[in-house]
VOZAKOL-746020 format. One record per residue: x, z, y of N, C-alpha, C in turn; residue in one letter; residue number from 1. Coordinates in pm, 1 decimal. Each point is the difference from the previous one (the first is absolute). Last residue first. Layout:
% VOZAKOL-746020
<site <X, Z, Y>, <X, Z, Y>, <X, Z, Y>, a, NUM>,
...
END
This chain:
% VOZAKOL-746020
<site <1974.6, -2173.5, 1205.0>, <193.2, 9.9, 31.2>, <66.2, -168.0, -30.5>, h, 198>,
<site <-504.4, 54.7, -130.0>, <36.4, -7.0, 163.0>, <106.4, 15.2, 47.7>, l, 197>,
<site <-66.5, -12.8, -506.3>, <-20.5, -144.3, 135.4>, <-43.1, 15.8, 99.8>, s, 196>,
<site <3.9, 392.2, -284.7>, <133.0, -105.2, -3.9>, <-16.3, -92.0, 54.5>, r, 195>,
<site <-391.9, 221.8, 23.2>, <85.6, 114.0, 104.8>, <176.9, -107.4, -37.4>, q, 194>,
<site <-350.1, -178.1, -277.7>, <-48.3, -45.0, 146.9>, <117.6, 92.3, 60.4>, r, 193>,
<site <22.1, 105.3, -448.7>, <21.3, -139.9, 6.7>, <-2.9, -34.6, 128.8>, v, 192>,
<site <-126.1, 384.2, -73.4>, <154.0, -4.5, -7.2>, <33.1, -109.5, 15.5>, d, 191>,
<site <-475.3, 75.7, -102.3>, <63.3, 64.8, 151.9>, <109.9, -54.6, 39.9>, y, 190>,
<site <-165.5, -52.0, -428.1>, <-55.1, -107.7, 106.1>, <79.2, 40.3, 108.1>, i, 189>,
<site <44.7, 318.0, -283.8>, <82.2, -97.8, -51.4>, <-30.4, -145.7, 149.7>, k, 188>,
<site <-264.3, 355.7, 14.6>, <142.2, 55.3, 23.9>, <87.2, -74.9, -72.3>, l, 187>,
<site <-438.8, -66.4, -219.4>, <12.7, 16.7, 203.5>, <87.0, -22.4, 31.0>, q, 186>,
<site <8.5, 16.7, -458.7>, <-24.9, -73.8, 91.7>, <-1.4, -32.0, 116.9>, r, 185>,
<site <49.3, 463.6, -205.4>, <93.5, -148.9, -12.3>, <15.8, -120.9, 44.5>, t, 184>,
<site <-369.3, 266.7, -34.2>, <12.0, 75.2, 138.3>, <148.0, -58.4, -29.4>, v, 183>,
<site <-289.5, -114.7, -327.6>, <-47.3, -63.0, 89.8>, <76.5, 0.1, 156.9>, f, 182>,
<site <109.9, 198.4, -466.2>, <-9.1, -155.7, 37.6>, <-21.1, -40.7, 84.9>, e, 181>,
<site <-36.4, 485.4, -28.4>, <161.2, -117.0, 49.3>, <-14.9, -86.4, -72.8>, d, 180>,
<site <-397.8, 142.1, -30.6>, <4.0, 49.4, 138.4>, <137.3, -46.9, 43.0>, a, 179>,
<site <-129.4, 26.5, -489.1>, <-43.1, -122.9, 92.8>, <-12.7, 15.2, 165.4>, k, 178>,
<site <190.1, 324.4, -308.6>, <51.9, -81.6, -51.1>, <-94.4, -137.7, 78.3>, k, 177>,
<site <-154.6, 413.5, 97.1>, <104.4, -14.2, 45.2>, <83.7, -121.7, -39.2>, l, 176>,
<site <-426.4, 105.9, -163.1>, <-9.0, -24.4, 141.6>, <139.8, 11.9, 68.7>, a, 175>,
<site <-19.9, 84.0, -449.9>, <-44.8, -139.7, 17.6>, <3.2, -12.7, 181.2>, l, 174>,
<site <47.2, 413.8, -154.1>, <149.1, -76.6, -45.2>, <-48.1, -137.1, 47.4>, q, 173>,
<site <-374.8, 304.2, 16.0>, <139.4, 43.0, 145.9>, <114.5, -88.3, 4.6>, t, 172>,
<site <-321.6, 10.8, -305.4>, <-75.7, -106.3, 71.9>, <143.8, 43.8, 125.6>, n, 171>,
<site <50.0, 259.6, -389.2>, <47.1, -177.4, -82.6>, <-78.3, -59.0, 168.4>, g, 170>,
<site <232.4, 442.8, 70.5>, <-119.0, -11.8, -108.6>, <-8.1, -115.9, 50.2>, d, 169>,
<site <443.1, 243.3, 84.9>, <-94.9, -32.9, 52.7>, <-48.5, -39.8, -103.6>, l, 168>,
<site <409.0, 6.0, -126.4>, <-68.0, 189.6, 23.3>, <-126.3, 14.4, 71.3>, q, 167>,
<site <301.8, -445.0, -25.4>, <-47.6, 63.6, -167.6>, <-82.5, 155.4, -22.4>, d, 166>,
<site <266.6, -193.1, 437.1>, <-144.1, -53.1, -44.8>, <-54.7, -1.6, -111.8>, w, 165>,
<site <302.9, 406.8, 214.0>, <15.7, -176.1, -85.8>, <-103.2, -40.9, 20.8>, t, 164>,
<site <34.8, 383.0, 367.2>, <-78.2, -3.4, -116.0>, <125.7, -199.8, -23.8>, r, 163>,
<site <-25.9, 420.7, 411.9>, <57.6, -65.4, -94.5>, <-49.6, -14.4, -155.5>, f, 162>,
<site <-142.6, 243.8, 515.3>, <-5.1, -0.2, -137.0>, <62.8, -114.3, -46.8>, l, 161>,
<site <-54.5, 268.0, 512.3>, <53.5, -106.0, -59.2>, <22.1, 25.9, -226.7>, q, 160>,
<site <-320.4, 204.9, 466.9>, <124.0, 66.8, -90.4>, <6.2, -177.2, -132.4>, d, 159>,
<site <-373.6, 50.7, 361.4>, <84.7, -31.5, 24.3>, <171.8, 81.3, -50.9>, d, 158>,
<site <-575.2, -27.3, 28.2>, <106.4, 51.0, -45.3>, <115.0, -84.0, 13.4>, r, 157>,
<site <-509.8, 90.4, 137.2>, <87.4, -23.8, 16.9>, <120.1, 44.1, -50.9>, l, 156>,
<site <-464.6, 121.3, 29.5>, <37.4, -72.2, -175.5>, <126.5, -32.2, 81.8>, t, 155>,
<site <-286.8, 164.6, 354.9>, <66.5, 116.9, -70.5>, <64.3, -66.1, -175.6>, s, 154>,
<site <-185.7, -316.8, 353.7>, <124.6, 90.5, 42.4>, <47.5, 96.2, -114.6>, p, 153>,
<site <-315.2, -416.8, -109.2>, <-6.9, 108.3, 11.1>, <133.7, 100.4, 38.1>, q, 152>,
<site <-158.1, -556.3, 203.5>, <94.4, 106.1, -147.4>, <-32.2, 141.5, 33.9>, i, 151>,
<site <-313.2, -475.1, 42.1>, <40.1, 86.4, 77.4>, <108.0, 119.7, -86.7>, y, 150>,
<site <-434.3, -316.3, -172.8>, <182.9, -72.9, 61.3>, <111.6, 109.8, 75.2>, g, 149>,
<site <-464.4, 111.1, -183.8>, <-64.7, -98.8, 99.0>, <191.7, -53.7, 44.8>, s, 148>,
<site <-75.6, 313.6, -382.9>, <-40.5, -130.7, -20.4>, <-9.1, -42.3, 136.1>, q, 147>,
<site <436.1, 248.8, 37.2>, <-161.5, 70.7, -105.5>, <-102.6, -142.2, -33.2>, d, 146>,
<site <568.3, 86.2, -97.5>, <-92.3, -66.8, 100.8>, <-124.6, 15.0, -7.7>, v, 145>,
<site <469.2, 246.0, -99.8>, <-92.8, -37.1, -48.0>, <-68.6, -92.2, 103.0>, m, 144>,
<site <508.4, -1.0, -77.1>, <-73.5, 68.6, 57.0>, <-186.7, -54.3, -44.5>, v, 143>,
<site <644.8, 23.5, -31.6>, <-142.5, -15.1, -36.9>, <-106.3, 38.1, 58.4>, a, 142>,
<site <559.4, -137.7, 53.0>, <-139.3, 61.5, -22.5>, <-63.3, -70.2, -64.9>, a, 141>,
<site <403.3, -72.5, -98.7>, <41.8, 67.9, 67.8>, <-150.3, 83.2, 79.4>, q, 140>,
<site <170.4, -199.3, -505.0>, <-74.0, 10.9, 58.5>, <40.3, 59.3, 150.2>, l, 139>,
<site <333.6, -297.4, -355.1>, <-96.8, 111.7, 38.4>, <-58.5, 7.8, 110.7>, t, 138>,
<site <93.8, -244.2, -416.0>, <-50.5, -31.8, 88.8>, <1.6, 103.7, 20.2>, v, 137>,
<site <280.7, -367.9, -356.8>, <-39.5, 114.9, 48.1>, <-118.5, 9.5, 154.5>, s, 136>,
<site <313.7, -323.7, -335.1>, <-164.8, -14.0, -22.6>, <-17.1, 198.3, 58.8>, k, 135>,
<site <415.9, -248.6, 82.3>, <24.3, 103.7, -69.6>, <-198.3, 21.7, -19.1>, s, 134>,
<site <46.3, -392.3, 249.6>, <129.3, 38.8, -104.9>, <-15.1, 106.8, -123.2>, q, 133>,
<site <-341.0, -31.1, 408.0>, <-39.1, -90.9, -134.7>, <139.0, 23.1, -90.6>, p, 132>,
<site <-167.9, 386.2, 386.2>, <125.1, -134.9, -67.8>, <-22.1, -64.6, -163.2>, d, 131>,
<site <-297.5, 229.2, 500.9>, <57.7, -52.3, -150.2>, <101.7, -68.9, 7.0>, i, 130>,
<site <-233.1, 462.6, 280.8>, <28.9, -152.1, -7.7>, <69.9, -24.5, -158.7>, l, 129>,
<site <-496.2, 167.5, 234.7>, <139.3, 57.2, -89.9>, <98.1, -137.4, 30.5>, a, 128>,
<site <-503.1, 215.4, 191.0>, <113.1, -65.1, 13.0>, <111.7, 73.5, -58.2>, r, 127>,
<site <-541.5, 10.4, -103.5>, <114.1, 16.1, 17.7>, <48.4, -68.2, 58.0>, r, 126>,
<site <-506.7, 164.7, 15.5>, <78.3, -133.3, 30.8>, <162.7, 73.1, -41.7>, a, 125>,
<site <-497.3, 26.5, -152.5>, <42.9, 79.5, -6.5>, <124.3, -134.1, 28.1>, r, 124>,
<site <-579.3, 87.3, 28.5>, <81.4, -96.1, -62.6>, <168.8, 148.6, 6.5>, y, 123>,
<site <-441.7, 130.9, 27.4>, <-30.7, -162.9, -29.4>, <101.7, -40.1, -11.9>, g, 122>,
<site <-190.3, 561.9, 51.1>, <134.4, -152.6, 12.2>, <-54.0, -106.9, -66.9>, t, 121>,
<site <-197.3, 426.7, 45.3>, <-83.0, -55.7, 95.8>, <154.6, -131.5, 6.6>, d, 120>,
<site <-35.2, 299.9, -375.2>, <-90.1, -20.4, 23.0>, <-20.9, -81.7, 125.6>, v, 119>,
<site <426.6, 144.9, -136.4>, <-34.5, -72.4, -19.4>, <-161.3, -90.4, 1.1>, c, 118>,
<site <219.1, 455.3, 117.5>, <13.5, -106.3, 73.3>, <-44.6, -155.1, -45.6>, a, 117>,
<site <62.2, 358.0, -303.4>, <-123.5, 22.1, 95.2>, <2.7, -137.8, 38.4>, n, 116>,
<site <384.3, 13.1, -145.4>, <-43.9, 1.0, -121.2>, <-174.1, 12.9, 110.3>, l, 115>,
<site <386.0, 162.6, 201.8>, <47.0, -138.1, 4.8>, <-147.4, -79.2, -118.3>, h, 114>,
<site <17.5, 449.8, 35.9>, <-4.0, -17.3, 132.7>, <-13.6, -156.8, 7.7>, a, 113>,
<site <97.4, 308.3, -376.0>, <-131.0, -43.1, 13.3>, <-55.9, -61.1, 136.6>, a, 112>,
<site <431.5, -150.8, -271.4>, <1.0, 142.2, 58.5>, <-171.6, -24.1, 44.2>, d, 111>,
<site <331.3, -372.0, -182.8>, <-115.7, 72.4, -61.1>, <-45.3, 135.1, 1.1>, g, 110>,
<site <365.2, -407.2, 89.3>, <-95.5, 82.2, 104.3>, <-82.2, 65.1, -26.0>, l, 109>,
<site <363.1, -277.0, -227.7>, <29.5, 138.7, 6.8>, <-76.5, 109.6, 105.2>, g, 108>,
<site <-97.3, -457.5, -169.2>, <123.6, 0.2, 129.8>, <8.0, 123.8, 19.8>, w, 107>,
<site <-287.1, -129.9, -280.7>, <95.1, -82.2, -81.5>, <68.5, -27.5, 93.3>, a, 106>,
<site <-366.7, 245.9, 156.0>, <52.7, 118.0, -119.9>, <89.9, -106.7, -30.6>, v, 105>,
<site <-235.2, -207.5, 259.6>, <45.0, 95.6, 118.4>, <85.4, 94.8, -131.7>, q, 104>,
<site <-263.8, -381.4, -170.9>, <154.7, -35.7, 107.4>, <55.8, 96.8, 43.5>, n, 103>,
<site <-370.9, 89.1, -189.4>, <84.0, 13.1, -119.7>, <105.3, -50.2, 77.6>, a, 102>,
<site <-381.7, 74.3, 264.2>, <55.5, 125.2, -65.3>, <126.2, 3.0, -76.1>, r, 101>,
<site <-282.5, -422.7, 207.8>, <118.6, 95.1, 31.9>, <85.7, 98.7, -39.6>, c, 100>,
<site <-346.3, -162.7, -272.4>, <108.9, -91.0, -3.5>, <146.3, 93.6, 134.3>, a, 99>,
<site <-425.6, 178.0, -51.1>, <17.1, 27.5, -92.0>, <151.5, -119.5, -32.9>, a, 98>,
<site <-341.1, -22.5, 334.3>, <97.2, 118.4, 44.7>, <103.9, 18.7, -150.5>, p, 97>,
<site <-181.7, -521.3, 71.6>, <-51.0, 180.0, -41.4>, <116.5, 71.4, 64.9>, t, 96>,
<site <112.7, -481.4, 74.0>, <-137.5, -28.8, 15.9>, <-104.9, 195.4, -82.4>, r, 95>,
<site <441.2, -187.3, 270.1>, <-42.8, 101.9, -40.5>, <-135.2, 2.2, -30.9>, y, 94>,
<site <428.2, -277.9, 189.5>, <-110.0, 36.7, 35.6>, <-49.9, 20.5, -169.5>, f, 93>,
<site <491.7, 20.7, 287.5>, <-86.8, -13.2, -140.1>, <-109.0, 40.4, 49.3>, t, 92>,
<site <462.5, -259.1, 306.5>, <-151.4, 101.8, -87.4>, <-103.0, -17.7, -82.1>, f, 91>,
<site <562.2, -62.6, 182.7>, <-97.3, -22.0, -143.1>, <-119.9, 37.2, 56.3>, l, 90>,
<site <485.9, -126.6, 247.8>, <-128.1, 127.0, 32.6>, <-94.6, -109.1, -79.5>, t, 89>,
<site <559.3, -34.3, 37.1>, <-155.4, -55.4, -25.8>, <-65.7, 115.8, 26.3>, l, 88>,
<site <552.6, -181.0, 111.3>, <-89.2, 154.1, 5.8>, <-132.4, -116.4, -7.5>, v, 87>,
<site <460.2, -112.2, -225.3>, <-85.8, -16.5, 156.5>, <-86.0, 101.6, -34.9>, y, 86>,
<site <545.6, -211.3, -260.7>, <-116.7, 99.6, -0.4>, <-135.6, -30.9, 164.0>, t, 85>,
<site <477.7, -186.6, -134.8>, <-123.5, -59.4, -143.3>, <-131.1, 111.9, 30.6>, g, 84>,
<site <418.5, -32.9, 262.2>, <11.7, 175.7, -124.6>, <-115.3, -103.5, -57.5>, k, 83>,
<site <143.9, -266.4, 371.9>, <112.3, 61.4, 16.0>, <-15.9, 145.3, -106.5>, n, 82>,
<site <-386.5, -330.0, 87.7>, <94.8, -82.5, -5.3>, <165.7, 94.7, -3.6>, i, 81>,
<site <-422.3, 229.6, 80.1>, <-41.9, -145.2, -113.2>, <199.2, -66.8, -16.9>, f, 80>,
<site <-52.5, 294.2, 353.5>, <-64.6, 97.1, -101.7>, <44.1, -139.9, -159.6>, s, 79>,
<site <-23.7, -168.3, 423.6>, <98.9, -0.9, -24.2>, <14.1, 149.4, -141.1>, d, 78>,
<site <-510.7, -169.0, 119.2>, <155.7, -114.5, -35.3>, <150.2, 58.9, -3.7>, y, 77>,
<site <-391.8, 258.4, 98.9>, <57.5, -74.8, -67.8>, <73.1, -57.2, -87.3>, n, 76>,
<site <-238.8, -2.1, 451.1>, <31.0, 117.6, -30.6>, <24.8, 65.2, -120.6>, k, 75>,
<site <-101.6, -457.3, 83.1>, <41.2, 19.2, 104.5>, <85.2, 175.4, -7.3>, q, 74>,
<site <-375.4, -182.9, -237.6>, <99.1, -38.6, -45.9>, <174.0, 46.5, 64.4>, l, 73>,
<site <-478.3, 98.4, 163.2>, <56.3, 109.1, -110.1>, <140.5, -90.1, -54.0>, w, 72>,
<site <-189.8, -218.5, 348.7>, <28.3, 186.2, 27.0>, <63.3, 9.9, -105.4>, q, 71>,
<site <-160.4, -388.6, -79.9>, <108.4, -33.8, 96.7>, <46.8, 128.3, 37.6>, p, 70>,
<site <-330.6, -80.7, -413.9>, <-81.0, -7.8, 200.0>, <202.1, 72.8, 57.1>, t, 69>,
<site <-117.1, -48.8, -488.6>, <12.5, -122.6, 50.5>, <48.4, -10.1, 103.8>, s, 68>,
<site <-211.6, 340.8, -327.0>, <139.7, 57.6, 80.4>, <65.6, -146.9, 52.2>, v, 67>,
<site <-514.6, 230.5, -54.5>, <96.0, -80.5, -77.8>, <129.7, 20.5, 124.1>, d, 66>,
<site <-209.4, 383.2, -227.3>, <-42.0, -81.6, 97.0>, <83.9, -134.1, -19.5>, p, 65>,
<site <-189.7, 259.8, -458.1>, <108.4, -5.1, 86.3>, <-44.7, -93.7, 142.2>, m, 64>,
<site <-268.4, 322.3, -425.9>, <61.0, -133.8, 136.5>, <99.7, 28.7, 21.1>, y, 63>,
<site <-288.2, 171.5, -500.9>, <132.9, 5.5, 149.3>, <16.9, -123.3, 72.8>, i, 62>,
<site <-459.4, 307.0, -310.5>, <88.5, -131.3, 72.2>, <84.1, -15.0, 101.8>, s, 61>,
<site <-278.6, 360.5, -449.3>, <23.8, -70.8, 121.9>, <96.7, -157.6, 54.4>, v, 60>,
<site <-312.3, 211.1, -426.3>, <-0.1, 72.0, 103.0>, <54.9, 14.4, 135.6>, d, 59>,
<site <-54.3, -380.8, -353.8>, <-64.6, 108.9, 6.3>, <-45.0, 99.8, 150.2>, h, 58>,
<site <428.2, -342.6, -36.8>, <-75.2, 34.5, -84.1>, <-184.3, 87.2, 71.3>, d, 57>,
<site <457.0, -347.3, 212.0>, <-80.3, 98.2, 50.1>, <-46.5, 76.7, -137.5>, e, 56>,
<site <403.1, -244.3, 324.2>, <-10.3, 3.6, -109.1>, <-124.7, 103.8, 1.6>, a, 55>,
<site <161.2, -242.1, 349.4>, <86.3, -45.5, -67.9>, <-40.6, 41.7, -189.2>, l, 54>,
<site <-193.5, -158.3, 552.5>, <0.4, 76.1, -116.6>, <98.6, -40.7, -133.0>, l, 53>,
<site <-87.4, -37.8, 554.9>, <73.7, -48.9, -86.7>, <-35.7, 79.3, -142.9>, l, 52>,
<site <-194.8, 37.9, 514.1>, <130.0, 54.1, -124.2>, <42.1, -146.9, -58.7>, p, 51>,
<site <-96.7, -93.1, 513.9>, <-54.6, 11.4, -79.0>, <49.1, 40.4, -109.9>, t, 50>,
<site <152.4, 193.2, 429.4>, <18.0, -115.2, -41.8>, <-114.9, -17.0, -140.4>, t, 49>,
<site <189.4, 251.8, 503.7>, <-112.4, 18.5, -48.0>, <6.1, -173.3, -178.4>, w, 48>,
<site <408.2, 307.5, 309.7>, <-40.6, -111.2, 15.7>, <-115.1, -8.5, -100.7>, q, 47>,
<site <344.0, 310.9, 64.0>, <-125.2, 80.6, 98.1>, <-86.4, -163.0, 19.5>, e, 46>,
<site <426.8, 27.3, -315.9>, <-0.7, -37.1, 182.4>, <-145.3, 58.4, 96.5>, t, 45>,
<site <43.8, 110.8, -509.6>, <59.3, 25.0, 115.5>, <61.5, -2.6, 122.5>, d, 44>,
<site <-472.3, -133.9, -184.1>, <139.2, -18.1, -28.9>, <69.3, 131.6, 30.8>, d, 43>,
<site <-567.8, -49.8, -63.4>, <131.1, 6.3, 58.4>, <139.4, 8.6, -39.7>, q, 42>,
<site <-495.7, -229.9, -170.7>, <116.4, 107.3, 9.5>, <86.8, 43.8, 68.8>, v, 41>,
<site <-505.0, -267.4, -116.5>, <98.8, -11.6, 30.6>, <102.8, 142.7, 12.5>, l, 40>,
<site <-379.9, -66.2, -282.8>, <-22.4, -125.1, 56.3>, <69.9, -27.4, 70.3>, a, 39>,
<site <-47.3, 306.4, -398.3>, <46.0, 24.6, 139.7>, <38.5, -168.4, 30.6>, p, 38>,
<site <-400.3, 270.9, -351.7>, <118.8, -82.4, -11.1>, <11.5, -13.9, 137.9>, t, 37>,
<site <-426.6, 176.6, -85.4>, <111.5, 108.3, 43.2>, <121.1, -83.2, -24.4>, g, 36>,
<site <-417.5, -233.7, -24.9>, <59.9, 108.9, -142.0>, <146.8, 68.4, 24.8>, l, 35>,
<site <21.3, -348.5, 337.7>, <-120.8, -29.5, -73.2>, <-5.8, 90.3, -147.1>, a, 34>,
<site <382.4, 109.6, 375.1>, <-99.8, -86.5, 18.6>, <-130.9, 26.5, -138.4>, g, 33>,
<site <352.9, 221.9, 405.0>, <-120.1, -3.2, -102.1>, <-33.4, -33.5, -49.3>, r, 32>,
<site <472.6, 89.1, 269.6>, <-119.4, -46.0, 42.2>, <-119.9, -57.3, -128.0>, q, 31>,
<site <488.3, 342.5, 102.9>, <-131.5, -69.3, -61.4>, <-104.9, -21.1, 36.3>, v, 30>,
<site <307.8, 247.7, 226.7>, <107.5, -66.2, -55.3>, <-100.4, -116.2, -76.1>, i, 29>,
<site <-81.6, 351.3, 437.7>, <-67.1, -78.6, -102.9>, <108.4, -99.5, -90.2>, q, 28>,
<site <76.2, 492.3, 203.1>, <40.5, -121.8, 57.4>, <-75.1, -75.3, -113.3>, q, 27>,
<site <-149.8, 551.6, 140.5>, <168.4, -122.0, -41.5>, <-49.1, -118.8, -27.1>, a, 26>,
<site <-135.9, 509.4, 280.3>, <6.9, -128.9, -73.7>, <83.1, -107.5, -57.7>, s, 25>,
<site <24.6, 459.0, 275.6>, <34.7, 15.8, -120.1>, <-89.2, -162.9, -140.6>, g, 24>,
<site <61.7, 127.8, 535.7>, <-118.3, -24.3, -45.6>, <12.2, 44.7, -171.3>, t, 23>,
<site <369.5, -88.0, 274.0>, <-57.6, 128.7, 15.4>, <-128.4, 16.7, -48.7>, a, 22>,
<site <302.7, -363.8, -164.4>, <36.3, 100.7, 13.8>, <-81.4, 128.4, 31.1>, a, 21>,
<site <7.1, -437.3, -377.4>, <-67.1, 72.5, 164.1>, <34.2, 119.4, 46.3>, g, 20>,
<site <295.5, -340.5, -366.7>, <-93.1, 129.1, 8.1>, <-48.5, 19.1, 137.8>, i, 19>,
<site <198.6, -408.4, -363.3>, <1.6, 71.7, 152.3>, <-63.6, 102.1, 44.8>, l, 18>,
<site <186.4, -284.0, -398.2>, <-27.7, 105.6, -16.2>, <-17.5, 85.8, 112.5>, l, 17>,
<site <130.9, -444.9, -31.6>, <-89.0, 18.5, -100.1>, <-65.8, 111.3, -47.8>, l, 16>,
<site <394.9, -171.9, 277.8>, <-134.8, 14.8, 84.2>, <-121.8, 50.6, -99.4>, a, 15>,
<site <475.1, 196.1, -81.6>, <-6.1, -161.4, 60.4>, <-172.7, 46.5, 26.1>, a, 14>,
<site <244.7, 338.5, -217.4>, <-104.0, -40.5, -20.9>, <-49.4, -135.5, 33.5>, l, 13>,
<site <342.7, 279.3, 192.3>, <32.5, -23.1, -151.8>, <-77.7, -64.3, -60.2>, a, 12>,
<site <4.9, 34.0, 498.0>, <106.1, -59.6, -96.6>, <7.6, -43.8, -108.4>, l, 11>,
<site <-346.6, 196.4, 195.7>, <-35.8, -113.3, 25.3>, <142.4, -25.2, -51.7>, c, 10>,
<site <11.6, 408.0, -47.3>, <-121.9, -85.2, -77.0>, <18.0, -98.2, 8.3>, h, 9>,
<site <231.7, 221.1, 347.9>, <29.5, 25.2, -150.8>, <-94.5, -106.6, -123.5>, t, 8>,
<site <-157.6, 126.5, 441.4>, <105.0, -97.3, -15.8>, <69.1, -31.0, -152.9>, a, 7>,
<site <-436.0, 241.3, 60.9>, <103.3, 15.3, 43.9>, <117.9, -97.8, -6.1>, s, 6>,
<site <-523.0, -83.7, 25.3>, <25.0, 176.5, -19.9>, <159.5, 12.4, 45.4>, r, 5>,
<site <-216.4, -390.0, 227.6>, <55.8, 45.7, -138.6>, <-24.6, 115.6, 1.2>, f, 4>,
<site <-376.2, -310.3, 264.4>, <115.8, 112.0, -9.1>, <106.8, 34.8, -156.5>, t, 3>,
<site <-406.0, -442.1, 178.9>, <57.9, 158.5, -65.0>, <113.1, 62.7, 34.7>, r, 2>,
<site <-318.3, -410.4, 177.8>, <122.7, 17.8, -54.9>, <15.5, 159.2, -46.1>, m, 1>,
END
């Protein structure tokens, strides 16, 4: 098991964006499948799950972890019941560097360093607070992931960015809508189970 770069990143970015310490190496969060698509992704609770395809076009495919696991449901239950929000990680699979660059620019990351990093990038992982009632998303962290599924530590962004769903590209809007339907269904099932225990 790799060590963490700092406790702050560990807490702020959960298990998704863990950074190797002394070696500067990164943790694998995507296991590559056929034609580069993700076969497994690591969720915020450090569980490997089969990703669920949410949206795609000729440039990108957007996936989320399987959020029906007990660990994920337990972690997000209180926030969902009390505030109607939850934290979700989306994985974008880039079919080309151009698709990666377009995504970077759309999120305000159009500087040379971010655009040049797209050459070695296969995926982007974004961890965000989702508020379906206000149809908004607050990006908590984002990181590029190389072709082998390892995070690229130099691309880590943990500054928060707020967007309403209508400010996002069509694929991301569709992905969020589908994700919210699935997440809401799973959390409501979990809620019924929790209430039956008391």
